[in-house]
C-alpha positions in Angstrom: -0.6 -17.0 16.1 -1.7 -16.6 12.5 0.2 -15.2 9.6 3.4 -13.2 9.4 3.4 -9.5 8.6 4.2 -8.9 4.9 7.0 -6.5 3.8 7.2 -7.6 0.1 5.8 -4.6 -1.8 5.1 -6.6 -4.9 2.9 -9.0 -2.9 1.1 -6.0 -1.4 0.4 -4.5 -4.9 -1.9 -7.4 -5.7 -5.6 -6.5 -6.0 -7.7 -8.3 -3.3 -10.8 -10.5 -4.0 -14.1 -10.1 -2.2 -14.7 -12.9 0.3 -17.8 -14.5 1.7 -18.1 -12.9 5.2 -19.0 -16.3 6.6 -15.6 -17.6 5.3 -13.6 -14.7 6.7 -13.6 -15.7 10.4 -10.0 -17.0 10.4 -8.7 -14.0 8.6 -10.5 -11.7 11.1 -9.0 -13.8 13.9 -5.5 -13.5 12.5 -5.8 -9.7 12.0 -7.1 -9.2 15.5 -4.4 -11.3 16.9 -1.8 -9.2 15.3 -3.4 -6.0 16.4 -3.3 -7.2 20.0 0.2 -8.5 19.8 1.6 -5.2 18.4 0.4 -2.5 20.7 1.5 0.3 18.3 -0.6 -1.1 15.4 -4.0 0.5 15.0 -5.1 -1.1 11.8 -4.2 -4.0 9.5 -5.6 -5.2 6.1 -5.6 -8.9 5.1 -2.9 -8.4 2.4 -0.5 -7.1 5.2 -0.6 -10.7 6.6 -0.5 -12.4 3.2 -4.2 -13.1 2.7 -5.7 -11.9 -0.6 -9.1 -11.0 0.9 -11.0 -7.7 1.2 -10.9 -7.5 5.0 -9.8 -4.7 7.3 -9.6 -4.5 11.1 -9.2 -1.1 12.9 -8.4 -0.9 16.7 -10.1 2.1 18.3 -8.9 4.2 21.3 -11.2 2.1 23.6 -9.4 -1.1 22.6 -12.4 -2.4 20.5 -11.3 -3.9 17.2 -13.8 -3.6 14.4 -13.8 -5.6 11.3 -14.8 -4.5 7.8 -15.5 -7.2 5.2 -15.7 -6.2 1.5 -15.5 -2.6 2.4 -16.1 0.3 -0.1 -16.0 4.0 0.1 -19.3 5.5 -1.1 -18.5 9.1 -0.6 -15.6 11.2 0.4 -15.5 14.8 1.7 -12.6 17.2 2.1 -8.9 16.5 1.7 -5.8 17.3 3.8 -2.2 16.2 3.9 -0.9 13.8 6.6 2.5 12.6 7.6 2.4 8.8 7.7 4.5 5.8 8.6 3.5 2.2 7.7 4.7 -1.0 9.2 4.9 -2.5 5.8 7.5 0.1 4.7 9.8 0.5 7.7 12.1 3.4 8.2 10.2 5.6 5.7 7.8 8.4 6.2 5.5 9.9 3.6 3.2 12.9 3.1 -0.1 11.7 1.7 -3.6 13.2 0.8 -6.4 11.8 3.0 -10.1 12.5 3.2 -11.6 14.4 6.1 -14.8 12.4 6.1 -16.0 9.2 4.3 -19.2 7.2 4.0 -18.4 3.5 4.0 -20.3 0.3 3.3 -19.1 -3.1 4.4 -20.3 -6.5 5.7 -20.1 -7.9 9.2 -19.0 -11.4 10.1 -22.6 -12.5 9.9 -22.9 -11.0 6.3 -25.1 -8.1 7.4 -24.5 -5.0 5.4 -23.7 -1.8 7.3 -22.9 1.9 6.5 -21.0 4.3 8.7 -19.5 7.8 8.4 -15.9 7.9 9.4 -14.1 11.1 10.3 -10.7 12.5 10.9 -8.0 10.0 11.9 -10.4 7.0 11.5 -11.2 8.1 7.9 -7.4 8.5 7.3 -6.7 5.0 8.5 -9.6 3.4 6.6 -8.5 5.1 3.5 -4.9 3.7 3.8 -6.3 0.2 4.5 -8.5 0.5 1.4 -5.5 1.3 -0.6 -4.0 -2.0 0.4 -7.1 -3.9 -0.7 -6.7 -2.1 -4.1 -3.1 -3.2 -4.4 -1.7 0.5 -3.8 1.0 1.1 -1.2 2.1 4.3 0.4 5.2 4.6 -1.8 3.0 4.4 -4.9 1.4 7.8 -4.2 2.9 9.4 -1.0 5.6 12.0 -1.1 8.7 10.4 0.6 10.1 12.7 3.3 13.8 12.7 2.7 16.6 13.4 5.2 16.8 17.2 5.8 13.2 17.9 4.9 12.4 19.0 8.5 15.4 21.3 8.6 14.0 23.3 5.6 12.1 26.5 6.0 8.3 26.3 6.0 8.4 28.1 2.6 10.8 25.5 1.1 8.7 22.6 2.6 5.6 24.1 1.0 7.4 24.5 -2.3 8.3 20.7 -2.3 4.8 19.7 -1.2 3.2 22.0 -3.9 5.4 20.4 -6.6 4.1 16.9 -5.4 0.5 18.1 -5.5 
């Protein structure tokens, strides 16, 4: 069934190497297998299954799983805060800055270069997966939501978030 999910944050903090797209077939197969097995997962990067390669797979609402090999963000527009959970850091939630829209370039399994504009939640997910390829985890830059945060007034929450920003 492929590789196991990685929860070792030190391992996830390793920078990933570019990969020849023609050699990434097994990695893509392993990522897609995990995304199909775990219905609540919508994206995985190769480091999250212990493979040091620049490969991301995202599962879209229609069930299609798209792979991005050696991805890069060419341009980013806008910024907003998002509450996020991550399978690699169970039982913790963070507030993170994410782009509204990004222009990305990547290769397909056949080594063909492609560019796409990703918006909204897809841009958020892609941005998070790119962080893993760079060796950056949510707890490196996200604001941990501590117990009691949701019981605070909006003003108190905003004060904490503004200190973070």
